MDAnalysis code that builds the backbone (N, CA, C; Angstrom):
import MDAnalysis as mda
import numpy as np

u = mda.Universe.empty(540, n_residues=180, atom_resindex=np.repeat(np.arange(180), 3), trajectory=True)
u.add_TopologyAttr("name", ["N", "CA", "C"] * 180)
u.add_TopologyAttr("resid", np.arange(1, 181))
u.add_TopologyAttr("resname", ["MET", "ARG", "ASP", "GLY", "VAL", "GLY", "ASP", "ILE", "GLY", "GLY", "GLU", "ARG", "PHE", "GLY", "SER", "ILE", "GLN", "TYR", "ALA", "GLU", "ALA", "ARG", "PRO", "GLY", "TRP", "LEU", "LEU", "GLY", "THR", "ILE", "THR", "LEU", "ARG", "ALA", "MET", "LYS", "LYS", "LEU", "THR", "ILE", "ILE", "GLY", "LEU", "LEU", "VAL", "VAL", "ILE", "VAL", "VAL", "VAL", "CYS", "MET", "PHE", "LEU", "LEU", "TRP", "ARG", "HIS", "VAL", "LYS", "ILE", "SER", "ARG", "PHE", "ASP", "ARG", "ASP", "PHE", "ARG", "GLN", "SER", "LEU", "THR", "GLY", "THR", "TRP", "SER", "TRP", "GLU", "LEU", "GLU", "ASN", "MET", "ARG", "CYS", "THR", "ASN", "ILE", "VAL", "VAL", "PRO", "ASP", "GLY", "SER", "PHE", "THR", "GLU", "GLN", "ALA", "THR", "PHE", "SER", "HIS", "PRO", "ASP", "ARG", "THR", "THR", "THR", "TYR", "GLN", "MET", "ALA", "GLY", "THR", "TRP", "HIS", "ILE", "LYS", "ASN", "GLY", "SER", "LEU", "ILE", "GLU", "THR", "VAL", "THR", "SER", "ASP", "SER", "ASN", "THR", "SER", "ALA", "PRO", "VAL", "PRO", "ARG", "SER", "HIS", "SER", "GLY", "HIS", "ILE", "ILE", "VAL", "VAL", "ASN", "ALA", "ASN", "GLU", "PHE", "VAL", "ILE", "ALA", "TRP", "GLN", "GLY", "SER", "THR", "ASN", "LYS", "SER", "VAL", "TRP", "GLN", "ARG", "VAL", "SER", "PRO", "TRP", "CYS", "PRO", "GLU", "CYS", "LEU", "LEU", "SER", "VAL"])
u.atoms.positions = np.array([
    [-74.430, -29.393, -54.298],
    [-74.598, -29.522, -52.694],
    [-74.760, -28.256, -52.290],
    [-75.280, -28.234, -50.980],
    [-75.512, -27.078, -50.247],
    [-75.807, -27.339, -48.622],
    [-74.554, -26.863, -48.043],
    [-74.329, -26.974, -46.853],
    [-74.840, -28.795, -45.934],
    [-73.618, -29.442, -46.668],
    [-73.246, -30.719, -46.296],
    [-74.635, -31.567, -46.648],
    [-75.665, -31.101, -47.652],
    [-76.595, -31.729, -47.475],
    [-76.994, -31.996, -49.350],
    [-76.759, -33.018, -49.629],
    [-76.827, -33.157, -51.215],
    [-78.403, -33.728, -51.819],
    [-78.696, -32.930, -53.108],
    [-79.595, -33.079, -53.924],
    [-79.584, -34.475, -55.159],
    [-80.523, -35.120, -54.735],
    [-80.811, -36.237, -56.758],
    [-81.836, -35.886, -56.537],
    [-82.398, -35.766, -58.208],
    [-83.578, -36.072, -58.562],
    [-84.618, -35.165, -57.426],
    [-84.264, -34.136, -56.927],
    [-84.815, -33.302, -56.229],
    [-85.117, -33.712, -54.396],
    [-84.563, -35.016, -54.115],
    [-84.510, -35.523, -52.560],
    [-83.460, -35.443, -51.994],
    [-83.358, -35.619, -50.489],
    [-82.305, -34.775, -50.035],
    [-82.115, -36.007, -49.269],
    [-80.588, -35.941, -49.211],
    [-79.724, -37.267, -48.446],
    [-78.635, -36.724, -47.806],
    [-79.195, -36.098, -47.157],
    [-78.299, -35.655, -46.005],
    [-76.972, -35.209, -46.374],
    [-75.990, -35.976, -46.062],
    [-74.458, -35.775, -46.225],
    [-73.908, -36.767, -47.090],
    [-74.504, -37.609, -47.025],
    [-74.039, -38.859, -48.313],
    [-74.456, -38.270, -49.117],
    [-73.495, -38.677, -50.001],
    [-73.630, -38.279, -51.876],
    [-73.557, -39.850, -52.547],
    [-74.605, -40.374, -53.295],
    [-74.600, -41.631, -53.798],
    [-73.547, -41.519, -55.247],
    [-73.465, -43.088, -55.821],
    [-72.575, -43.390, -56.597],
    [-73.273, -42.347, -58.225],
    [-74.913, -42.106, -57.995],
    [-75.286, -41.517, -59.206],
    [-75.031, -40.189, -59.152],
    [-74.523, -39.827, -58.567],
    [-74.261, -38.005, -57.860],
    [-72.546, -37.369, -58.644],
    [-72.065, -38.690, -58.118],
    [-70.990, -38.818, -58.320],
    [-70.234, -40.080, -58.515],
    [-70.019, -40.305, -59.940],
    [-69.982, -41.875, -60.030],
    [-69.037, -42.327, -59.595],
    [-67.476, -41.819, -59.904],
    [-66.657, -42.458, -59.338],
    [-65.813, -42.217, -58.116],
    [-66.501, -41.153, -57.528],
    [-65.890, -40.538, -55.938],
    [-66.277, -42.038, -55.163],
    [-67.707, -41.845, -54.615],
    [-67.497, -42.456, -53.675],
    [-67.366, -44.224, -53.528],
    [-67.205, -44.872, -54.735],
    [-66.964, -46.178, -55.335],
    [-65.454, -46.174, -55.253],
    [-64.946, -45.565, -55.681],
    [-63.088, -45.530, -55.286],
    [-62.732, -45.024, -53.455],
    [-63.577, -44.332, -53.298],
    [-63.184, -44.428, -51.760],
    [-63.452, -45.260, -51.294],
    [-64.870, -45.943, -50.705],
    [-65.304, -47.262, -50.350],
    [-64.081, -48.577, -50.775],
    [-63.594, -48.212, -52.163],
    [-63.034, -49.335, -52.493],
    [-61.735, -49.280, -52.359],
    [-61.407, -48.366, -51.801],
    [-59.823, -48.027, -51.737],
    [-59.543, -48.102, -50.376],
    [-61.138, -47.787, -48.925],
    [-60.726, -47.503, -47.846],
    [-60.672, -49.255, -47.644],
    [-62.013, -49.953, -48.106],
    [-61.845, -51.830, -47.762],
    [-60.668, -52.323, -48.358],
    [-60.108, -51.950, -49.400],
    [-58.662, -52.797, -49.741],
    [-57.631, -52.639, -48.379],
    [-57.602, -51.571, -48.129],
    [-57.035, -50.864, -46.967],
    [-56.944, -51.552, -45.859],
    [-58.365, -51.871, -45.388],
    [-58.694, -52.968, -44.127],
    [-58.505, -53.936, -44.810],
    [-58.701, -54.747, -45.782],
    [-58.663, -56.195, -45.992],
    [-57.508, -56.744, -45.899],
    [-56.653, -55.532, -46.436],
    [-55.110, -55.997, -46.630],
    [-54.454, -56.235, -45.010],
    [-54.690, -55.109, -44.313],
    [-54.301, -55.009, -42.771],
    [-55.120, -56.381, -42.153],
    [-56.149, -56.367, -42.143],
    [-56.584, -57.538, -41.675],
    [-56.053, -58.786, -42.258],
    [-55.909, -58.925, -43.583],
    [-55.239, -60.342, -43.832],
    [-53.857, -60.360, -43.687],
    [-52.776, -59.369, -43.587],
    [-51.827, -59.415, -42.438],
    [-51.842, -59.640, -41.730],
    [-52.430, -59.534, -40.754],
    [-52.813, -59.565, -39.003],
    [-53.210, -61.166, -39.217],
    [-54.024, -61.919, -40.140],
    [-54.323, -63.100, -39.765],
    [-53.424, -63.991, -40.436],
    [-51.994, -63.593, -41.451],
    [-50.778, -64.177, -41.897],
    [-49.938, -64.272, -40.588],
    [-49.725, -63.271, -39.890],
    [-48.884, -62.745, -38.631],
    [-49.845, -64.035, -38.121],
    [-50.837, -64.024, -37.445],
    [-51.144, -64.684, -36.562],
    [-50.671, -66.165, -36.624],
    [-51.299, -66.685, -37.984],
    [-51.177, -68.232, -38.364],
    [-49.664, -68.792, -38.076],
    [-48.741, -67.442, -38.623],
    [-47.317, -68.277, -38.542],
    [-47.282, -67.945, -37.217],
    [-47.393, -66.907, -36.383],
    [-46.789, -67.540, -34.907],
    [-47.854, -68.507, -34.274],
    [-48.741, -68.911, -34.764],
    [-49.498, -70.607, -33.964],
    [-48.192, -71.539, -34.709],
    [-48.203, -71.448, -35.333],
    [-47.306, -72.792, -36.362],
    [-46.085, -73.152, -36.050],
    [-45.083, -71.372, -35.416],
    [-43.898, -71.035, -34.958],
    [-44.666, -71.702, -33.453],
    [-45.105, -71.385, -32.315],
    [-45.564, -71.814, -31.279],
    [-46.062, -73.668, -31.359],
    [-46.615, -73.999, -32.289],
    [-47.072, -75.572, -32.448],
    [-45.470, -76.450, -32.596],
    [-44.696, -75.870, -33.524],
    [-43.712, -76.450, -33.704],
    [-42.980, -76.229, -32.822],
    [-42.610, -75.502, -31.751],
    [-41.585, -74.984, -30.492],
    [-41.942, -76.537, -29.478],
    [-43.179, -76.297, -29.432],
    [-44.045, -77.399, -28.655],
    [-43.588, -78.797, -29.364],
    [-43.875, -79.020, -30.751],
    [-43.718, -80.017, -30.462],
    [-42.371, -80.550, -30.709],
    [-41.320, -79.659, -31.013],
    [-40.207, -79.936, -30.884],
    [-39.667, -80.056, -29.569],
    [-40.026, -79.006, -28.333],
    [-39.744, -79.537, -26.915],
    [-40.321, -80.856, -26.177],
    [-41.175, -80.872, -26.618],
    [-42.307, -82.688, -26.353],
    [-41.065, -83.351, -26.917],
    [-40.598, -83.717, -28.184],
    [-39.799, -84.748, -28.780],
    [-38.401, -84.558, -27.540],
    [-37.999, -83.617, -27.401],
    [-36.274, -83.192, -26.750],
    [-36.992, -83.658, -25.161],
    [-37.812, -83.230, -24.932],
    [-38.160, -84.343, -23.255],
    [-38.373, -85.932, -22.871],
    [-39.212, -86.042, -24.190],
    [-39.294, -87.073, -24.267],
    [-37.875, -88.070, -24.042],
    [-37.518, -87.564, -25.647],
    [-36.226, -88.166, -26.000],
    [-35.209, -88.354, -24.376],
    [-35.168, -87.191, -24.235],
    [-34.016, -86.950, -23.345],
    [-34.574, -88.055, -22.047],
    [-35.714, -88.512, -21.346],
    [-36.343, -89.025, -20.638],
    [-35.756, -90.304, -21.178],
    [-35.727, -90.829, -22.202],
    [-35.694, -92.191, -22.686],
    [-34.319, -92.562, -22.604],
    [-33.304, -91.575, -22.868],
    [-32.241, -92.034, -22.876],
    [-31.128, -92.599, -22.298],
    [-31.727, -92.298, -20.678],
    [-30.924, -93.157, -19.553],
    [-30.711, -94.865, -20.343],
    [-29.684, -94.951, -19.713],
    [-28.874, -96.437, -20.069],
    [-28.002, -96.675, -20.663],
    [-27.779, -98.081, -21.215],
    [-26.236, -98.419, -21.553],
    [-26.735, -98.703, -23.215],
    [-25.764, -97.859, -24.361],
    [-26.000, -97.174, -25.921],
    [-24.761, -98.182, -26.356],
    [-24.769, -98.638, -27.343],
    [-23.347, -98.732, -27.635],
    [-23.383, -98.258, -29.702],
    [-22.323, -98.149, -30.006],
    [-22.216, -98.175, -31.813],
    [-20.643, -99.010, -32.118],
    [-21.051, -99.022, -33.135],
    [-19.863, -99.507, -34.492],
    [-19.892, -99.337, -35.092],
    [-18.552, -99.132, -35.590],
    [-17.851, -98.765, -36.649],
    [-16.794, -99.110, -37.373],
    [-16.715, -100.039, -38.682],
    [-15.416, -101.008, -38.866],
    [-14.599, -101.220, -37.389],
    [-13.785, -100.569, -37.271],
    [-12.607, -101.421, -36.210],
    [-13.139, -100.583, -34.502],
    [-14.228, -99.808, -34.768],
    [-14.176, -98.875, -33.511],
    [-15.799, -99.528, -32.953],
    [-15.860, -99.416, -31.556],
    [-17.181, -99.927, -30.871],
    [-17.056, -98.958, -29.661],
    [-17.702, -97.965, -29.362],
    [-18.334, -97.185, -28.484],
    [-19.628, -97.728, -27.730],
    [-19.059, -97.388, -26.108],
    [-20.566, -97.881, -25.486],
    [-20.668, -96.588, -24.487],
    [-22.173, -96.537, -23.872],
    [-22.192, -94.798, -23.163],
    [-22.827, -95.635, -21.799],
    [-22.272, -95.395, -20.693],
    [-23.704, -94.703, -20.336],
    [-24.169, -93.905, -19.679],
    [-25.325, -93.621, -19.788],
    [-25.845, -92.479, -19.792],
    [-27.224, -91.948, -18.585],
    [-27.098, -91.489, -17.898],
    [-27.625, -91.470, -16.650],
    [-28.703, -89.836, -16.650],
    [-29.559, -90.183, -15.901],
    [-30.885, -89.107, -15.885],
    [-30.314, -88.000, -16.356],
    [-29.506, -87.258, -15.276],
    [-28.862, -85.958, -15.553],
    [-28.364, -85.406, -16.984],
    [-28.007, -86.561, -18.149],
    [-27.290, -86.424, -19.129],
    [-26.248, -86.992, -19.502],
    [-25.436, -86.381, -17.892],
    [-24.075, -86.864, -18.534],
    [-23.682, -88.117, -18.316],
    [-22.584, -88.584, -19.339],
    [-22.391, -90.054, -19.367],
    [-20.953, -90.025, -19.241],
    [-20.378, -91.985, -19.384],
    [-19.104, -92.016, -19.670],
    [-18.964, -93.021, -20.720],
    [-18.240, -93.106, -21.232],
    [-17.678, -93.955, -22.637],
    [-16.485, -94.659, -22.905],
    [-16.849, -95.365, -23.187],
    [-15.349, -96.849, -23.541],
    [-15.742, -96.510, -24.953],
    [-14.157, -96.141, -25.407],
    [-14.387, -96.483, -27.041],
    [-13.030, -97.471, -27.132],
    [-13.728, -98.625, -27.983],
    [-12.413, -99.593, -28.102],
    [-11.967, -99.393, -29.533],
    [-11.029, -99.545, -29.726],
    [-10.236, -99.529, -31.692],
    [-9.190, -100.811, -31.689],
    [-9.840, -101.477, -32.540],
    [-9.330, -102.808, -32.693],
    [-8.928, -102.697, -34.166],
    [-7.332, -103.032, -33.843],
    [-6.420, -102.735, -34.959],
    [-5.302, -104.198, -35.290],
    [-5.180, -104.719, -36.263],
    [-4.461, -106.014, -36.772],
    [-3.796, -106.156, -35.813],
    [-2.576, -105.243, -34.897],
    [-1.249, -105.495, -33.655],
    [-1.836, -105.756, -32.506],
    [-3.113, -104.669, -32.281],
    [-3.143, -104.533, -30.982],
    [-4.285, -103.729, -30.802],
    [-5.174, -103.242, -29.691],
    [-6.430, -102.835, -29.223],
    [-6.150, -101.469, -28.189],
    [-6.876, -100.901, -28.741],
    [-6.682, -99.338, -27.734],
    [-7.976, -99.200, -27.251],
    [-7.945, -98.520, -25.750],
    [-9.402, -98.493, -25.095],
    [-9.185, -97.236, -24.762],
    [-10.513, -95.915, -24.833],
    [-10.216, -94.922, -24.281],
    [-11.103, -94.826, -23.155],
    [-11.249, -93.568, -22.334],
    [-12.190, -93.208, -21.179],
    [-12.208, -92.005, -21.737],
    [-14.114, -91.290, -21.916],
    [-13.904, -90.495, -22.061],
    [-15.641, -89.952, -21.218],
    [-15.814, -88.795, -20.616],
    [-16.693, -88.669, -19.921],
    [-17.362, -87.467, -20.407],
    [-18.437, -87.073, -20.476],
    [-19.122, -85.952, -20.658],
    [-20.596, -85.503, -20.297],
    [-21.999, -84.943, -21.497],
    [-22.682, -84.914, -21.529],
    [-23.560, -84.696, -22.731],
    [-24.442, -85.594, -22.933],
    [-25.503, -85.673, -23.526],
    [-26.847, -84.848, -23.630],
    [-26.635, -83.418, -24.308],
    [-27.736, -82.490, -24.262],
    [-28.887, -82.733, -25.534],
    [-30.080, -82.549, -25.231],
    [-30.936, -82.794, -26.313],
    [-31.545, -81.134, -26.795],
    [-31.369, -80.856, -27.626],
    [-32.276, -79.222, -27.727],
    [-32.219, -79.212, -29.472],
    [-34.019, -78.980, -29.703],
    [-34.402, -79.081, -31.420],
    [-34.119, -79.826, -31.619],
    [-34.219, -80.893, -31.207],
    [-34.031, -82.153, -32.491],
    [-32.611, -82.655, -32.442],
    [-31.716, -82.346, -31.490],
    [-30.243, -82.510, -31.838],
    [-29.696, -82.865, -30.793],
    [-28.506, -83.842, -30.714],
    [-27.998, -84.538, -29.889],
    [-26.374, -83.404, -29.665],
    [-26.460, -82.738, -28.728],
    [-25.162, -82.121, -28.498],
    [-24.467, -82.741, -27.094],
    [-23.279, -83.665, -28.008],
    [-22.095, -84.422, -27.182],
    [-20.865, -83.217, -26.475],
    [-20.713, -83.188, -25.136],
    [-19.998, -82.754, -25.011],
    [-18.621, -83.204, -24.042],
    [-17.369, -83.339, -24.783],
    [-16.578, -84.504, -23.969],
    [-15.734, -83.548, -22.736],
    [-16.041, -83.692, -21.640],
    [-15.133, -83.209, -20.522],
    [-13.762, -83.454, -19.821],
    [-13.448, -84.707, -19.906],
    [-12.201, -85.316, -19.803],
    [-12.451, -86.735, -21.128],
    [-11.034, -86.836, -21.247],
    [-10.565, -88.259, -22.341],
    [-9.106, -88.962, -21.774],
    [-9.272, -89.818, -21.636],
    [-7.818, -90.825, -21.476],
    [-7.043, -90.797, -22.377],
    [-7.650, -90.028, -23.611],
    [-6.509, -89.776, -25.210],
    [-5.686, -88.658, -24.836],
    [-4.764, -88.841, -24.409],
    [-4.302, -87.499, -24.394],
    [-4.141, -86.620, -25.466],
    [-3.945, -86.950, -26.594],
    [-3.963, -86.094, -27.482],
    [-5.025, -85.386, -28.225],
    [-6.357, -85.906, -27.152],
    [-7.578, -85.383, -27.767],
    [-7.751, -83.854, -26.878],
    [-8.529, -82.985, -27.548],
    [-8.514, -81.656, -26.780],
    [-9.465, -81.877, -26.064],
    [-9.790, -81.532, -24.771],
    [-10.603, -80.916, -23.808],
    [-10.879, -79.981, -23.287],
    [-12.234, -79.318, -23.002],
    [-13.389, -80.026, -23.421],
    [-13.183, -79.588, -24.969],
    [-14.471, -80.489, -25.510],
    [-14.816, -80.563, -27.179],
    [-16.265, -81.106, -26.885],
    [-16.791, -80.648, -28.166],
    [-18.383, -80.742, -28.417],
    [-18.775, -80.688, -30.011],
    [-19.126, -81.714, -30.048],
    [-20.092, -81.838, -31.422],
    [-21.557, -81.918, -31.416],
    [-21.856, -81.848, -32.698],
    [-23.883, -82.314, -32.477],
    [-23.974, -82.926, -33.525],
    [-25.574, -83.304, -33.704],
    [-25.867, -84.187, -34.946],
    [-27.338, -84.215, -34.618],
    [-28.138, -84.388, -35.739],
    [-29.406, -84.244, -35.972],
    [-29.856, -85.863, -35.658],
    [-30.795, -85.534, -34.856],
    [-31.384, -87.273, -34.750],
    [-32.266, -87.493, -35.599],
    [-32.102, -88.639, -36.169],
    [-32.795, -88.749, -37.468],
    [-34.136, -89.718, -37.002],
    [-33.974, -90.890, -36.639],
    [-34.708, -92.181, -36.173],
    [-34.561, -92.360, -34.518],
    [-35.756, -92.530, -33.642],
    [-35.891, -92.457, -32.643],
    [-36.767, -93.845, -32.841],
    [-36.672, -95.081, -31.671],
    [-37.310, -95.494, -31.078],
    [-36.551, -96.023, -29.697],
    [-37.893, -97.390, -29.034],
    [-37.453, -97.717, -27.558],
    [-35.552, -98.238, -27.513],
    [-35.469, -99.043, -28.728],
    [-33.817, -99.059, -28.795],
    [-33.046, -99.144, -29.765],
    [-33.321, -98.034, -30.562],
    [-32.509, -97.855, -30.811],
    [-32.653, -95.897, -31.521],
    [-31.613, -95.707, -31.819],
    [-31.910, -93.916, -32.207],
    [-30.667, -93.476, -33.211],
    [-30.999, -93.086, -34.362],
    [-29.699, -92.725, -35.432],
    [-29.402, -91.085, -35.424],
    [-27.874, -91.127, -35.301],
    [-27.498, -89.241, -35.554],
    [-26.645, -89.286, -36.788],
    [-27.178, -87.897, -37.541],
    [-26.028, -87.321, -38.735],
    [-25.421, -86.451, -37.878],
    [-24.201, -86.702, -37.794],
    [-23.246, -86.041, -37.595],
    [-22.741, -84.270, -38.082],
    [-23.078, -83.475, -37.684],
    [-22.297, -82.396, -37.958],
    [-21.146, -82.342, -38.749],
    [-20.797, -81.946, -40.046],
    [-19.404, -82.054, -40.772],
    [-19.199, -83.608, -41.061],
    [-20.170, -84.347, -41.272],
    [-19.629, -85.630, -41.564],
    [-20.930, -86.295, -42.463],
    [-20.644, -87.225, -43.221],
    [-21.473, -87.911, -43.984],
    [-21.791, -89.343, -43.259],
    [-21.059, -89.678, -41.881],
    [-21.332, -90.986, -41.104],
    [-22.645, -90.236, -40.687],
    [-23.355, -91.618, -39.994],
    [-24.492, -91.817, -39.229],
    [-24.225, -92.715, -38.450],
    [-24.569, -92.859, -37.197],
    [-24.376, -93.302, -36.323],
    [-25.631, -94.216, -35.529],
    [-25.709, -95.446, -35.886],
    [-26.743, -96.308, -35.069],
    [-26.312, -96.840, -34.024],
    [-27.113, -95.864, -32.293],
    [-26.835, -96.202, -31.059],
    [-27.962, -97.331, -30.926],
    [-27.338, -98.421, -30.522],
    [-28.390, -99.875, -29.599],
    [-28.075, -99.700, -28.148],
    [-30.196, -99.947, -28.166],
    [-29.691, -99.852, -26.201],
    [-29.291, -101.220, -25.711],
    [-28.506, -101.107, -25.399],
    [-27.814, -102.635, -24.666],
    [-28.745, -102.814, -23.229],
    [-28.860, -101.871, -22.193],
    [-29.404, -101.851, -21.421],
    [-30.390, -100.560, -20.526],
    [-31.708, -100.908, -20.246],
    [-32.207, -99.491, -19.762],
    [-31.517, -98.955, -18.432],
    [-31.953, -97.890, -18.109],
    [-31.191, -97.089, -17.004],
    [-31.552, -97.915, -15.528],
    [-30.483, -98.259, -14.220],
    [-30.904, -99.274, -13.648],
    [-30.169, -98.667, -12.733],
    [-30.480, -97.645, -11.422],
    [-29.742, -97.246, -10.628],
    [-29.189, -98.066, -9.597],
    [-30.149, -99.502, -9.352],
    [-29.626, -100.081, -8.471],
    [-28.423, -100.456, -9.099],
    [-28.311, -100.962, -10.329],
    [-27.296, -101.804, -10.453],
    [-25.601, -101.145, -10.129],
    [-25.846, -99.763, -10.580],
    [-24.590, -98.886, -10.194],
    [-23.907, -99.546, -8.564],
    [-25.149, -99.530, -7.292],
    [-24.977, -99.880, -6.379],
    [-24.619, -101.212, -5.763],
    [-24.297, -101.853, -6.717],
    [-23.836, -103.369, -6.391],
    [-22.827, -103.893, -6.889],
    [-22.447, -102.526, -7.690],
    [-20.653, -102.567, -8.540],
    [-19.974, -102.337, -7.180],
])
């Protein structure tokens, strides 16, 4: 090669050297460069796909949270052996609860108040007042929402093997509060 010009078979090809002139040099360089570019492009595509999936999942969960929060207002109850809880949930997520425990010789009833907050497919219950003086206040616990439909939802509480099935007693009725 002279002055940046290659000679192959008496023909001049500028400063480009072809594989016939140096068999491994150009193919190795092109392959290495192409592999680097393809690797970078591949990684960028994977990053974009993962980001799009996470965004889609966030939007889906946010939509579920919003829709469930809106449908949560009303009166709900659940029962477990000797216990029955009835909650009245208002549109801002605050609730009042009456928990009744039936024993062979007596019945005990407690009144609680607090908030139900829906976040990332979980219900977070925070109790801010409780007529049971031995119960700590404030307290909070959460559970994953497993099933939801218009008349019931099921919660798997953290730290417990129990699931609570909440049944809708009645939808939210602001006029009903005025008549009381």
